[in-house]
C-alpha positions as CSV (number, residue, x, y, z in Angstrom):
1,M,13.4,-68.1,16.9
2,G,9.8,-69.0,16.5
3,V,9.9,-70.6,19.9
4,V,11.3,-67.6,21.7
5,V,8.5,-65.0,20.4
6,A,6.0,-67.8,21.1
7,G,7.7,-67.4,25.0
8,L,6.8,-63.9,25.0
9,A,3.6,-64.2,23.7
10,A,2.5,-67.2,25.8
11,A,4.0,-65.0,29.1
12,T,1.6,-61.7,28.0
13,F,-1.6,-64.3,27.5
14,L,-0.6,-65.4,30.9
15,V,-0.5,-62.5,32.7
16,R,-3.0,-60.8,30.9
17,T,-5.2,-63.8,32.2
18,A,-4.1,-63.4,35.5
19,L,-4.4,-59.3,35.6
20,P,-7.9,-59.6,37.3
21,W,-6.6,-61.4,40.1
22,L,-3.4,-59.0,40.6
23,S,-5.5,-55.9,40.2
24,R,-7.5,-57.4,43.3
25,H,-4.0,-57.6,45.0
26,L,-1.8,-54.9,43.9
27,R,-2.3,-51.4,43.2
28,E,-1.6,-49.9,39.8
29,W,1.8,-48.3,40.4
30,T,2.7,-51.4,42.5
31,T,2.0,-53.4,39.4
32,I,3.9,-50.9,37.4
33,T,6.8,-51.0,39.2
34,L,7.3,-54.6,39.5
35,T,6.4,-55.3,35.8
36,M,9.2,-52.7,34.8
37,A,11.6,-54.5,37.0
38,I,11.1,-57.5,35.5
39,A,11.5,-56.4,32.2
40,C,14.7,-54.4,33.1
41,V,15.8,-57.8,34.4
42,A,15.2,-59.6,31.0
43,Y,16.9,-56.7,29.1
44,V,20.2,-57.2,30.9
45,L,19.9,-61.0,30.2
46,F,19.2,-61.2,26.6
47,P,22.6,-60.4,25.6
48,L,24.3,-62.7,28.1
49,V,22.7,-65.8,26.5
50,T,23.0,-67.8,23.0
51,T,20.8,-70.9,23.5
52,V,17.4,-71.0,22.2
53,P,15.6,-72.3,25.8
54,L,17.4,-69.3,27.6
55,L,16.2,-66.8,25.0
56,A,12.6,-68.2,25.2
57,A,12.9,-68.1,28.8
58,I,14.0,-64.9,29.1
59,A,11.8,-64.0,26.2
60,F,8.9,-65.3,28.8
61,L,10.1,-63.3,31.5
62,L,10.0,-60.1,29.5
63,G,6.4,-61.2,28.1
64,L,5.3,-61.5,32.0
65,G,6.6,-57.8,32.4
66,L,5.5,-56.1,29.3
67,G,2.5,-57.8,29.5
68,A,0.8,-56.2,32.5
69,T,2.2,-52.8,31.8
70,Q,-0.4,-51.6,29.5
71,P,-3.7,-52.5,31.1
72,S,-2.0,-50.9,34.3
73,I,-1.4,-47.6,32.8
74,M,-4.6,-47.2,30.6
75,A,-6.4,-47.8,34.2
76,L,-4.3,-45.0,35.9
77,L,-4.8,-42.9,32.8
78,Y,-8.5,-43.0,33.0
79,S,-8.5,-42.7,36.7
80,H,-6.3,-40.0,36.9
81,A,-7.4,-38.0,34.2
82,P,-9.4,-34.8,34.4
83,E,-13.1,-34.8,34.7
84,G,-13.8,-35.5,30.8
85,R,-10.6,-35.6,29.4
86,A,-9.7,-39.4,29.5
87,G,-9.7,-39.1,25.7
88,E,-6.9,-36.7,25.5
89,A,-5.1,-38.5,28.0
90,V,-5.0,-41.7,25.9
91,G,-4.3,-39.7,22.5
92,V,-1.0,-38.4,24.4
93,R,-0.4,-41.8,25.1
94,A,-0.6,-42.6,21.7
95,V,1.4,-39.9,20.3
96,V,4.2,-40.2,22.8
97,L,4.1,-44.2,21.5
98,N,4.0,-43.6,18.2
99,A,7.0,-41.2,18.3
100,S,8.9,-43.8,20.4
101,H,8.1,-46.2,17.8
102,T,9.9,-44.2,15.5
103,V,12.7,-42.6,17.4
104,L,13.7,-45.5,19.4
105,P,14.7,-48.3,16.5
106,L,16.2,-46.0,14.8
107,A,18.6,-44.4,17.7
108,F,18.7,-48.4,18.6
109,G,19.7,-49.2,15.2
110,G,22.3,-46.7,15.1
111,V,23.8,-47.7,18.0
112,G,23.7,-51.2,17.4
113,A,25.5,-51.0,14.1
114,A,28.1,-48.9,15.9
115,L,28.9,-50.8,19.1
116,G,26.9,-53.9,19.0
117,M,23.8,-55.2,20.6
118,M,24.9,-55.6,24.1
119,P,24.7,-51.7,24.6
120,V,21.1,-51.4,22.9
121,F,19.7,-54.4,25.4
122,W,21.1,-52.3,28.5
123,A,20.4,-48.9,27.2
124,M,16.6,-50.3,26.8
125,A,17.0,-51.9,30.5
126,G,18.4,-48.2,31.7
127,L,15.7,-46.4,30.5
128,L,13.1,-49.3,32.0
129,A,15.0,-49.1,35.4
130,V,14.5,-45.3,35.3
131,G,10.7,-45.8,34.5
132,G,10.6,-48.4,37.5
133,V,12.4,-45.8,40.0
134,A,9.7,-42.9,39.0
135,A,6.8,-45.4,39.2
136,D,8.2,-46.5,42.6
137,R,8.2,-42.8,43.4
138,R,4.8,-42.5,42.3
139,R,3.8,-45.8,44.3
140,R,5.1,-44.3,47.3
141,A,3.6,-41.2,47.2
142,S,-0.1,-43.0,46.5
143,L,0.5,-45.0,49.7
144,G,1.2,-41.7,51.5
145,A,-1.7,-39.7,50.1
């Protein structure tokens, strides 16, 4: 289990180390779209493998996907918040995250107990896919603006 978690942590560290370079070459919405797609693929693959090396590799993929998303979202919040209201935008983000940290484990735990883990991982992949499509629409809109 430690190898799997270490894979996630190593990828998060690696992608955050590379983030200054990435941010010079990719816009925030492009980064968010790509990272959500990467995380979506990881969540689809997780329930399909049973060996530790493959689980660690998928955890590494997930770390690449999730590791770059949070800093990119924070950059967007600061750049798009109305003048003097960036703190409020960050506060709303914190409320949404804390609410999801309360609701999603309960909901996914109930689904996992009733149906098994595969639907839980695939539901998360579905949520990330919807978020990725929304981010891609914003990316396309920002290119046209």
